[in-house]
C-alpha positions as a Markdown table, in Angstrom:
| # | Residue | x | y | z |
|---|---|---|---|---|
| 1 | Met | -36.6 | 22.7 | -70.4 |
| 2 | Ser | -35.3 | 20.5 | -73.0 |
| 3 | Ala | -35.5 | 23.1 | -76.1 |
| 4 | Leu | -33.6 | 25.4 | -73.4 |
| 5 | Arg | -31.0 | 23.0 | -72.3 |
| 6 | Phe | -30.1 | 22.3 | -76.2 |
| 7 | Cys | -30.0 | 25.5 | -77.6 |
| 8 | Trp | -27.7 | 26.6 | -74.0 |
| 9 | Ser | -25.3 | 23.4 | -75.8 |
| 10 | Phe | -25.8 | 25.2 | -79.7 |
| 11 | Leu | -24.3 | 28.5 | -78.3 |
| 12 | Leu | -21.9 | 26.6 | -76.3 |
| 13 | Leu | -21.3 | 25.0 | -79.1 |
| 14 | Leu | -21.1 | 28.2 | -81.0 |
| 15 | Cys | -18.2 | 29.6 | -78.0 |
| 16 | Leu | -16.2 | 26.5 | -78.5 |
| 17 | Ala | -16.6 | 26.4 | -82.8 |
| 18 | Ala | -16.0 | 30.8 | -83.0 |
| 19 | Pro | -11.8 | 30.4 | -82.0 |
| 20 | Leu | -11.1 | 28.1 | -85.0 |
| 21 | Ser | -13.2 | 29.2 | -87.5 |
| 22 | Ala | -12.4 | 32.9 | -87.3 |
| 23 | Gln | -8.8 | 32.1 | -87.6 |
| 24 | Asp | -10.4 | 30.0 | -90.8 |
| 25 | Leu | -12.1 | 33.6 | -91.5 |
| 26 | Thr | -9.3 | 35.8 | -91.5 |
| 27 | Gly | -6.8 | 33.6 | -92.3 |
| 28 | Ser | -6.1 | 35.4 | -95.7 |
| 29 | Gly | -7.1 | 38.3 | -95.0 |
| 30 | Glu | -4.6 | 38.6 | -92.4 |
| 31 | Ser | -1.1 | 37.4 | -94.1 |
| 32 | Ala | -2.2 | 40.0 | -96.1 |
| 33 | Asp | -1.5 | 43.1 | -93.7 |
| 34 | Glu | 0.5 | 40.8 | -91.5 |
| 35 | Pro | 3.6 | 42.7 | -90.7 |
| 36 | Ala | 6.9 | 41.2 | -92.0 |
| 37 | Ser | 9.2 | 38.8 | -90.6 |
| 38 | Glu | 12.1 | 39.4 | -89.2 |
| 39 | Ala | 13.6 | 37.4 | -92.7 |
| 40 | Glu | 12.2 | 39.7 | -94.5 |
| 41 | Ser | 13.4 | 42.7 | -92.6 |
| 42 | Asp | 17.0 | 41.8 | -92.6 |
| 43 | Ala | 16.7 | 40.9 | -95.6 |
| 44 | Pro | 18.1 | 43.9 | -98.6 |
| 45 | Ala | 16.5 | 46.4 | -99.8 |
| 46 | Glu | 14.8 | 45.4 | -103.4 |
| 47 | Gln | 16.4 | 48.1 | -105.5 |
| 48 | Ile | 19.8 | 49.9 | -104.1 |
| 49 | Gly | 20.4 | 53.8 | -105.3 |
| 50 | Val | 23.9 | 54.8 | -106.0 |
| 51 | Lys | 22.7 | 58.7 | -105.8 |
| 52 | Asp | 22.3 | 60.9 | -102.9 |
| 53 | Ile | 23.2 | 57.9 | -100.7 |
| 54 | Ala | 22.8 | 59.3 | -97.0 |
| 55 | Asp | 26.1 | 59.1 | -94.8 |
| 56 | Asp | 26.8 | 56.1 | -92.7 |
| 57 | Asp | 27.5 | 58.0 | -90.0 |
| 58 | Ala | 24.3 | 59.8 | -90.5 |
| 59 | Ile | 22.6 | 56.8 | -90.4 |
| 60 | Arg | 24.4 | 55.3 | -87.7 |
| 61 | Asn | 23.4 | 58.8 | -85.4 |
| 62 | Arg | 19.9 | 59.1 | -86.1 |
| 63 | Leu | 19.9 | 55.2 | -84.5 |
| 64 | Glu | 21.5 | 55.7 | -81.8 |
| 65 | Lys | 19.1 | 58.7 | -81.0 |
| 66 | Ile | 16.2 | 56.4 | -81.6 |
| 67 | Tyr | 17.4 | 53.6 | -79.4 |
| 68 | Ala | 18.6 | 55.9 | -76.9 |
| 69 | Ala | 15.0 | 56.5 | -76.5 |
| 70 | Ala | 13.7 | 52.7 | -76.6 |
| 71 | Ser | 16.8 | 52.4 | -73.8 |
| 72 | Asn | 15.2 | 55.0 | -71.6 |
| 73 | Ala | 12.1 | 52.7 | -71.6 |
| 74 | Gly | 13.9 | 49.9 | -70.9 |
| 75 | Trp | 13.3 | 48.2 | -74.2 |
| 76 | Leu | 16.5 | 48.5 | -75.1 |
| 77 | Thr | 19.9 | 47.8 | -72.9 |
| 78 | Gly | 23.6 | 48.4 | -74.5 |
| 79 | Ser | 22.2 | 49.1 | -78.0 |
| 80 | Glu | 25.3 | 49.7 | -80.2 |
| 81 | Val | 24.7 | 50.5 | -84.2 |
| 82 | Val | 27.8 | 49.8 | -86.4 |
| 83 | Val | 26.8 | 51.1 | -90.0 |
| 84 | Asp | 29.1 | 49.8 | -93.1 |
| 85 | Ser | 28.3 | 50.1 | -96.3 |
| 86 | Gly | 24.7 | 50.8 | -95.8 |
| 87 | Ile | 24.5 | 47.6 | -93.6 |
| 88 | Val | 23.1 | 48.3 | -90.1 |
| 89 | Thr | 24.7 | 45.5 | -87.4 |
| 90 | Leu | 22.2 | 46.3 | -84.6 |
| 91 | Thr | 23.8 | 44.3 | -80.7 |
| 92 | Gly | 22.8 | 44.4 | -77.3 |
| 93 | Gln | 20.2 | 43.3 | -75.2 |
| 94 | Ala | 16.0 | 43.5 | -76.0 |
| 95 | Asp | 13.2 | 43.2 | -73.3 |
| 96 | Thr | 11.1 | 41.2 | -75.5 |
| 97 | Ala | 10.6 | 39.5 | -78.6 |
| 98 | Glu | 8.1 | 41.8 | -79.8 |
| 99 | His | 10.8 | 44.7 | -79.1 |
| 100 | Arg | 13.6 | 43.3 | -80.4 |
| 101 | Glu | 11.4 | 42.8 | -84.2 |
| 102 | Trp | 10.7 | 46.7 | -83.4 |
| 103 | Ala | 14.1 | 48.1 | -83.3 |
| 104 | Ser | 14.8 | 45.7 | -86.6 |
| 105 | Lys | 12.0 | 47.1 | -88.4 |
| 106 | Val | 13.5 | 50.9 | -87.4 |
| 107 | Ala | 16.9 | 50.2 | -89.1 |
| 108 | Arg | 15.3 | 49.0 | -92.3 |
| 109 | Asn | 12.6 | 51.7 | -92.2 |
| 110 | Thr | 15.6 | 54.5 | -92.0 |
| 111 | Glu | 16.4 | 56.2 | -95.3 |
| 112 | Asp | 19.0 | 54.2 | -97.3 |
| 113 | Val | 19.4 | 51.2 | -95.4 |
| 114 | Val | 20.7 | 48.8 | -97.4 |
| 115 | Ala | 19.8 | 45.5 | -95.0 |
| 116 | Val | 19.6 | 44.9 | -91.3 |
| 117 | Ile | 21.4 | 42.1 | -88.9 |
| 118 | Asn | 19.6 | 41.9 | -86.3 |
| 119 | Glu | 22.0 | 40.8 | -82.8 |
| 120 | Leu | 20.0 | 41.9 | -80.3 |
| 121 | Ala | 19.5 | 39.1 | -77.8 |
| 122 | Leu | 15.9 | 38.6 | -75.4 |
| 123 | Asp | 16.3 | 39.2 | -72.1 |
| 124 | Asp | 15.6 | 36.0 | -70.2 |
| 125 | Thr | 15.5 | 36.9 | -66.6 |
| 126 | Val | 12.3 | 37.2 | -64.8 |
| 127 | Ser | 11.3 | 40.8 | -63.8 |
| 128 | Leu | 8.0 | 40.0 | -60.9 |
| 129 | Gln | 8.0 | 44.1 | -61.7 |
| 130 | Asn | 7.4 | 44.1 | -65.3 |
| 131 | Thr | 5.0 | 41.0 | -64.5 |
| 132 | Gln | 2.6 | 42.9 | -62.2 |
| 133 | Thr | 2.8 | 45.7 | -65.2 |
| 134 | Thr | 2.3 | 43.3 | -67.8 |
| 135 | Val | -1.0 | 41.6 | -65.5 |
| 136 | Arg | -2.3 | 45.2 | -64.4 |
| 137 | Glu | -2.5 | 46.7 | -67.7 |
| 138 | Ser | -4.3 | 43.2 | -68.7 |
| 139 | Leu | -7.0 | 43.4 | -66.0 |
| 140 | Glu | -7.6 | 46.9 | -67.0 |
| 141 | Thr | -7.9 | 46.3 | -70.6 |
| 142 | Leu | -10.3 | 44.0 | -69.4 |
| 143 | Trp | -12.1 | 46.0 | -66.9 |
| 144 | Ser | -12.3 | 48.5 | -69.7 |
| 145 | Asp | -13.5 | 46.9 | -73.0 |
| 146 | Phe | -16.6 | 45.6 | -70.6 |
| 147 | Leu | -17.8 | 48.8 | -69.5 |
| 148 | Glu | -17.4 | 49.5 | -73.5 |
| 149 | Arg | -19.8 | 46.3 | -74.3 |
| 150 | Ser | -22.0 | 46.2 | -71.2 |
| 151 | Pro | -24.4 | 48.0 | -73.1 |
| 152 | Leu | -24.3 | 45.3 | -76.2 |
| 153 | Leu | -24.7 | 42.4 | -73.8 |
| 154 | Leu | -27.3 | 43.8 | -71.9 |
| 155 | Ile | -29.6 | 44.8 | -74.9 |
| 156 | Ala | -28.6 | 40.6 | -75.6 |
| 157 | Leu | -29.8 | 39.6 | -72.4 |
| 158 | Ile | -32.9 | 41.5 | -72.9 |
| 159 | Ala | -33.2 | 39.8 | -76.4 |
| 160 | Leu | -32.5 | 36.4 | -74.7 |
| 161 | Ile | -35.7 | 37.1 | -72.3 |
| 162 | Leu | -37.6 | 38.1 | -75.4 |
| 163 | Thr | -37.0 | 35.0 | -76.5 |
| 164 | Tyr | -37.5 | 32.9 | -73.9 |
| 165 | Leu | -41.1 | 34.9 | -73.8 |
| 166 | Leu | -41.6 | 34.6 | -77.2 |
| 167 | Ala | -40.8 | 30.5 | -77.6 |
| 168 | Lys | -43.0 | 30.4 | -74.6 |
| 169 | Ala | -46.0 | 32.0 | -76.3 |
| 170 | Ile | -45.5 | 30.6 | -79.3 |
| 171 | Gly | -45.3 | 27.0 | -78.4 |
| 172 | Trp | -48.6 | 27.6 | -76.3 |
| 173 | Ala | -50.1 | 28.8 | -79.2 |
| 174 | Val | -48.2 | 25.5 | -81.7 |
| 175 | Glu | -50.1 | 23.0 | -78.7 |
| 176 | Arg | -53.6 | 24.6 | -78.9 |
| 177 | Leu | -53.3 | 24.6 | -82.6 |
| 178 | Leu | -52.5 | 20.8 | -82.8 |
| 179 | Asp | -55.1 | 19.6 | -80.2 |
| 180 | Lys | -57.5 | 20.8 | -82.4 |
| 181 | Arg | -56.3 | 18.4 | -85.1 |
| 182 | Gly | -56.0 | 15.6 | -83.1 |
| 183 | Leu | -52.6 | 14.6 | -83.4 |
| 184 | Arg | -51.4 | 11.9 | -81.2 |
| 185 | Thr | -49.0 | 12.7 | -78.6 |
| 186 | Ser | -45.5 | 11.5 | -79.6 |
| 187 | Leu | -45.7 | 14.2 | -82.8 |
| 188 | Lys | -47.3 | 16.9 | -81.5 |
| 189 | Asp | -43.9 | 16.8 | -78.6 |
| 190 | Leu | -42.2 | 16.9 | -81.5 |
| 191 | Ile | -43.4 | 19.4 | -83.6 |
| 192 | Tyr | -43.5 | 21.5 | -79.9 |
| 193 | Gln | -40.6 | 20.5 | -79.0 |
| 194 | Leu | -38.4 | 21.5 | -82.5 |
| 195 | Thr | -40.3 | 24.6 | -82.7 |
| 196 | Thr | -39.1 | 25.9 | -79.5 |
| 197 | Ile | -35.9 | 25.1 | -81.0 |
| 198 | Ala | -36.0 | 27.3 | -84.3 |
| 199 | Val | -37.3 | 30.1 | -81.9 |
| 200 | Trp | -34.3 | 29.8 | -79.5 |
| 201 | Ile | -31.8 | 29.5 | -82.4 |
| 202 | Val | -33.2 | 33.1 | -84.5 |
| 203 | Gly | -33.1 | 34.6 | -80.8 |
| 204 | Leu | -29.5 | 32.6 | -80.5 |
| 205 | Leu | -28.3 | 34.4 | -83.0 |
| 206 | Ile | -29.5 | 37.6 | -82.9 |
| 207 | Ala | -28.6 | 38.7 | -79.4 |
| 208 | Thr | -24.9 | 36.9 | -80.3 |
| 209 | Val | -25.0 | 39.3 | -83.1 |
| 210 | Ile | -25.9 | 42.4 | -80.9 |
| 211 | Ala | -23.2 | 41.5 | -78.1 |
| 212 | Phe | -20.4 | 40.7 | -81.3 |
| 213 | Pro | -21.1 | 43.5 | -83.3 |
| 214 | Gly | -18.1 | 42.1 | -85.8 |
| 215 | Met | -20.1 | 38.2 | -86.0 |
| 216 | Thr | -23.2 | 38.6 | -88.0 |
| 217 | Pro | -25.5 | 35.1 | -88.6 |
| 218 | Ala | -23.9 | 34.0 | -92.3 |
| 219 | Lys | -20.5 | 33.6 | -90.4 |
| 220 | Ala | -22.7 | 32.1 | -87.1 |
| 221 | Leu | -23.6 | 29.3 | -89.6 |
| 222 | Thr | -20.0 | 29.6 | -91.3 |
| 223 | Val | -18.3 | 28.8 | -87.6 |
| 224 | Leu | -20.5 | 25.7 | -87.3 |
| 225 | Gly | -19.4 | 24.8 | -90.4 |
| 226 | Leu | -15.9 | 24.8 | -89.8 |
| 227 | Gly | -16.2 | 23.5 | -86.2 |
| 228 | Ser | -18.6 | 20.8 | -86.9 |
| 229 | Val | -15.6 | 18.0 | -87.5 |
| 230 | Ala | -14.6 | 18.6 | -84.1 |
| 231 | Ile | -18.0 | 19.6 | -82.7 |
| 232 | Gly | -19.1 | 15.8 | -84.1 |
| 233 | Phe | -16.2 | 14.1 | -82.3 |
| 234 | Ala | -16.8 | 16.3 | -79.0 |
| 235 | Phe | -20.3 | 16.2 | -79.2 |
| 236 | Lys | -21.0 | 12.5 | -80.7 |
| 237 | Asp | -23.3 | 11.1 | -77.9 |
| 238 | Ile | -25.2 | 14.6 | -77.5 |
| 239 | Phe | -26.1 | 14.2 | -81.2 |
| 240 | Glu | -26.9 | 11.2 | -81.2 |
| 241 | Asn | -29.4 | 11.0 | -78.8 |
| 242 | Phe | -31.1 | 14.2 | -80.7 |
| 243 | Phe | -31.0 | 12.3 | -83.8 |
| 244 | Ala | -32.7 | 9.5 | -82.1 |
| 245 | Gly | -35.3 | 11.4 | -79.8 |
| 246 | Ile | -36.8 | 12.9 | -83.3 |
| 247 | Leu | -37.3 | 8.8 | -84.7 |
| 248 | Ile | -39.0 | 7.7 | -81.4 |
| 249 | Leu | -41.2 | 11.0 | -81.3 |
| 250 | Trp | -41.9 | 10.6 | -85.0 |
| 251 | Arg | -41.8 | 6.9 | -85.9 |
| 252 | Tyr | -44.1 | 6.4 | -82.7 |
| 253 | Pro | -43.1 | 3.4 | -81.4 |
| 254 | Phe | -43.8 | 4.3 | -78.0 |
| 255 | Asp | -45.4 | 6.9 | -76.2 |
| 256 | Arg | -46.8 | 8.5 | -72.8 |
| 257 | Gly | -48.2 | 6.6 | -70.3 |
| 258 | Asp | -47.8 | 3.5 | -72.7 |
| 259 | Phe | -45.2 | 1.2 | -70.0 |
| 260 | Ile | -42.4 | -0.7 | -72.0 |
| 261 | Ser | -39.6 | -3.4 | -71.6 |
| 262 | Cys | -35.5 | -2.7 | -72.1 |
| 263 | Asn | -33.6 | -4.7 | -70.9 |
| 264 | Asp | -34.6 | -5.2 | -66.9 |
| 265 | Met | -36.2 | -1.8 | -66.8 |
| 266 | Val | -40.3 | -1.8 | -66.7 |
| 267 | Gly | -41.6 | 1.1 | -66.7 |
| 268 | Lys | -44.6 | 3.5 | -67.4 |
| 269 | Val | -43.1 | 6.8 | -70.2 |
| 270 | Glu | -44.3 | 10.1 | -68.4 |
| 271 | Gln | -42.6 | 12.3 | -70.5 |
| 272 | Ile | -40.3 | 12.5 | -74.1 |
| 273 | Thr | -38.3 | 14.5 | -75.1 |
| 274 | Ile | -35.5 | 15.5 | -77.8 |
| 275 | Arg | -32.3 | 13.5 | -76.0 |
| 276 | Asn | -33.9 | 11.6 | -73.5 |
| 277 | Thr | -37.1 | 9.7 | -72.2 |
| 278 | Leu | -37.7 | 9.9 | -68.6 |
| 279 | Ile | -39.7 | 6.7 | -67.3 |
| 280 | Arg | -41.0 | 5.7 | -63.6 |
| 281 | Arg | -40.3 | 2.2 | -62.8 |
| 282 | Leu | -43.0 | -0.2 | -61.1 |
| 283 | Asp | -41.1 | 0.8 | -57.7 |
| 284 | Gly | -42.2 | 4.4 | -58.0 |
| 285 | Glu | -37.9 | 5.1 | -59.1 |
| 286 | Leu | -37.8 | 7.9 | -61.9 |
| 287 | Ala | -35.5 | 6.3 | -64.0 |
| 288 | Val | -34.0 | 8.9 | -67.7 |
| 289 | Val | -32.4 | 6.8 | -70.0 |
| 290 | Pro | -30.9 | 8.0 | -73.1 |
| 291 | Asn | -33.3 | 8.1 | -76.5 |
| 292 | Ala | -30.0 | 5.9 | -78.1 |
| 293 | Asn | -29.9 | 3.6 | -75.4 |
| 294 | Leu | -33.9 | 3.1 | -76.4 |
| 295 | Phe | -33.4 | 3.1 | -79.8 |
| 296 | Lys | -30.7 | 0.6 | -80.4 |
| 297 | Asn | -32.0 | -2.2 | -78.0 |
| 298 | Gln | -34.8 | -4.2 | -77.9 |
| 299 | Val | -38.0 | -2.8 | -76.5 |
| 300 | Asp | -41.3 | -4.4 | -75.1 |
| 301 | Val | -43.9 | -2.3 | -75.5 |
| 302 | Leu | -46.4 | -3.5 | -73.2 |
| 303 | Thr | -49.7 | -1.1 | -73.7 |
| 304 | Ser | -49.3 | -1.4 | -77.1 |
| 305 | Gln | -52.6 | -3.3 | -77.3 |
| 306 | Pro | -56.1 | -2.6 | -74.7 |
| 307 | Gln | -55.8 | -6.4 | -73.9 |
| 308 | Arg | -52.7 | -8.6 | -73.0 |
| 309 | Arg | -53.2 | -12.7 | -72.6 |
| 310 | Val | -52.1 | -14.9 | -69.0 |
| 311 | Arg | -51.2 | -17.9 | -69.0 |
| 312 | Leu | -50.9 | -20.0 | -65.7 |
| 313 | Thr | -50.6 | -23.8 | -65.0 |
| 314 | Cys | -53.2 | -26.1 | -62.7 |
| 315 | Gly | -52.4 | -29.5 | -61.8 |
| 316 | Val | -55.1 | -32.0 | -60.9 |
| 317 | Ala | -54.7 | -35.2 | -59.0 |
| 318 | Tyr | -53.9 | -38.5 | -61.7 |
| 319 | Asp | -57.7 | -39.8 | -59.9 |
| 320 | Glu | -59.8 | -37.2 | -60.7 |
| 321 | Asp | -61.4 | -36.9 | -64.5 |
| 322 | Val | -59.6 | -34.5 | -66.9 |
| 323 | Asp | -62.8 | -33.2 | -68.8 |
| 324 | Gln | -64.7 | -32.3 | -65.4 |
| 325 | Ala | -61.9 | -30.6 | -64.1 |
| 326 | Arg | -60.6 | -28.5 | -67.8 |
| 327 | Lys | -65.0 | -27.6 | -67.3 |
| 328 | Val | -64.8 | -26.6 | -63.3 |
| 329 | Ile | -61.2 | -24.3 | -64.8 |
| 330 | His | -63.1 | -22.6 | -67.5 |
| 331 | Glu | -66.3 | -21.3 | -65.6 |
| 332 | Ala | -64.5 | -20.6 | -63.0 |
| 333 | Val | -62.3 | -17.8 | -65.4 |
| 334 | Ala | -65.0 | -17.0 | -67.5 |
| 335 | Gly | -66.7 | -15.5 | -64.2 |
| 336 | Cys | -63.9 | -13.6 | -63.0 |
| 337 | Asp | -64.9 | -9.9 | -62.9 |
| 338 | Ser | -60.8 | -8.9 | -64.6 |
| 339 | Val | -60.8 | -11.2 | -67.5 |
| 340 | Gln | -62.2 | -9.5 | -70.3 |
| 341 | Gly | -63.2 | -11.4 | -73.8 |
| 342 | Lys | -65.8 | -14.4 | -72.2 |
| 343 | Arg | -64.8 | -16.7 | -75.5 |
| 344 | Thr | -61.3 | -16.1 | -75.4 |
| 345 | Val | -60.9 | -18.5 | -72.7 |
| 346 | Glu | -58.2 | -21.8 | -73.3 |
| 347 | Ile | -58.0 | -24.6 | -70.8 |
| 348 | Phe | -55.9 | -27.0 | -72.2 |
| 349 | Ala | -54.2 | -30.3 | -70.8 |
| 350 | Gln | -49.9 | -29.5 | -70.8 |
| 351 | Glu | -48.6 | -32.4 | -69.6 |
| 352 | Phe | -48.1 | -35.7 | -67.2 |
| 353 | Ala | -46.1 | -34.3 | -64.5 |
| 354 | Asp | -44.6 | -36.0 | -61.3 |
| 355 | Ser | -47.7 | -35.8 | -58.7 |
| 356 | Ser | -50.5 | -34.4 | -61.3 |
| 357 | Val | -51.7 | -33.7 | -64.5 |
| 358 | Asn | -51.4 | -29.8 | -65.8 |
| 359 | Phe | -53.2 | -27.9 | -67.6 |
| 360 | Glu | -52.1 | -24.6 | -69.5 |
| 361 | Val | -55.6 | -22.0 | -68.6 |
| 362 | Ala | -55.1 | -19.0 | -71.0 |
| 363 | Trp | -57.5 | -15.5 | -70.9 |
| 364 | Trp | -57.0 | -11.8 | -71.5 |
| 365 | Thr | -56.6 | -9.1 | -69.6 |
| 366 | Gly | -55.8 | -5.7 | -69.4 |
| 367 | Ser | -52.4 | -4.5 | -71.1 |
| 368 | Lys | -51.4 | -3.1 | -67.5 |
| 369 | Pro | -49.0 | -4.2 | -65.1 |
| 370 | Val | -51.7 | -3.9 | -62.4 |
| 371 | Asp | -54.1 | -5.1 | -64.2 |
| 372 | Ile | -52.5 | -8.4 | -64.8 |
| 373 | Arg | -51.5 | -9.3 | -61.5 |
| 374 | Arg | -55.2 | -8.3 | -60.0 |
| 375 | Ser | -56.4 | -10.6 | -63.1 |
| 376 | Arg | -53.9 | -13.7 | -61.6 |
| 377 | Asp | -54.7 | -13.1 | -58.3 |
| 378 | Glu | -58.4 | -13.9 | -58.8 |
| 379 | Val | -58.1 | -16.3 | -61.5 |
| 380 | Val | -56.1 | -18.4 | -59.4 |
| 381 | Ala | -58.2 | -17.4 | -56.2 |
| 382 | Ala | -61.8 | -18.6 | -57.6 |
| 383 | Ile | -59.4 | -21.7 | -59.9 |
| 384 | Lys | -59.5 | -23.1 | -55.6 |
| 385 | Arg | -63.0 | -22.0 | -54.7 |
| 386 | Ala | -64.5 | -23.8 | -57.7 |
| 387 | Leu | -62.2 | -26.9 | -57.5 |
| 388 | Asp | -62.6 | -27.7 | -53.4 |
| 389 | Lys | -66.2 | -27.2 | -54.1 |
| 390 | Ala | -66.5 | -30.2 | -57.0 |
| 391 | Gly | -64.3 | -31.9 | -54.6 |
| 392 | Ile | -61.4 | -32.3 | -57.0 |
| 393 | Glu | -58.0 | -32.5 | -55.9 |
| 394 | Ile | -54.8 | -30.1 | -56.0 |
| 395 | Pro | -51.9 | -32.1 | -54.9 |
| 396 | Phe | -49.0 | -31.2 | -53.9 |
| 397 | Pro | -45.4 | -33.2 | -54.5 |
| 398 | Tyr | -45.4 | -36.2 | -52.7 |
| 399 | Arg | -42.7 | -39.2 | -53.3 |
| 400 | Thr | -43.0 | -43.0 | -52.9 |
| 401 | Leu | -40.2 | -45.4 | -51.2 |
| 402 | Thr | -40.2 | -48.7 | -51.6 |
| 403 | Phe | -37.1 | -50.9 | -50.5 |
| 404 | Lys | -36.1 | -54.7 | -51.5 |
| 405 | Asp | -34.0 | -55.4 | -48.3 |
| 406 | Glu | -36.3 | -55.8 | -45.8 |
| 407 | Thr | -33.7 | -56.5 | -42.4 |
| 408 | Leu | -33.4 | -53.2 | -42.7 |
| 409 | Phe | -36.6 | -53.2 | -40.5 |
| 410 | Lys | -36.2 | -56.1 | -38.3 |
| 411 | Asn | -34.5 | -54.6 | -35.6 |
């Protein structure tokens, strides 16, 4: 599932970067085929002939007929043409900037025209009918393009479905192969997820080429390269979590099934993906933690070893024999079923407290949090029973008050 989300993110990045790169890829080619600007159209001819020059009236009559047809179409309004020694001056009004440029080009391309002075004004009034016509034409164009490309889109969708099935099949085969090799779980997860992502990237490239015939795998990769700066800033957190997930899976600091502690969170690792880690808290809640948080912060792996040392403090009264109390406590702890390694039970007289001599009791048990809680419960109960049976007092805090002024009690 995480590999599928990554591949959709890859497709989103490709779509976002396409406009930027398409302009960069075709910028030089379009500049060569791009029509001349208005300044170039108004410029004088590069070479002016002196023989067989058309009469100014002939040029004006020809242009007036053309502009009259354009006026009937609604492109021009009140257009007038003045020709003096081959220099054409256009006045009137054009409905759009494109039609204004068209009128200038027509005059410039007329035979024996030396230069064009375009004084056509633009119509700045809002025409609801023209707007409706433009919207309708745009929708019709969009619908016709969709119908024209629908077979390609259908084939691209089939390619994505085949990619999904192929990714599942290859992932299953890789997982079975890695199980036979006996690799650790995190490394198997890393290889499986990277293999699935690679299959999806190839499938998405193929689907993109099918849906957009002008696009090739080389151009798609170039698109990602040209848009890498913008994409890097926009998806910084996603890439940070992605690379952190790879490092966590590769370096093996913890694995699925381990209990870890990070900041104030303690829980069991249920799944490690490329982007995040799923941790089941001790109270049953599922926490989805970005891999970058685990990679940059301190993480305590509680189950990195099969056993953990547990400590507690036990106090006996000052009137009791310290050596006897130590022996009784040691036998009580060593007799507990949850205590692992009977020789590692350690009892040390730690301090003189207010009401007791305190012993530090240390032993080894299972590394899971539930093992520690069960063992602590069993050890505390065993020490209490053993000290009670031996007649050794476990004191509670008490205070002795001494009053020097006896007159306070005479009345």
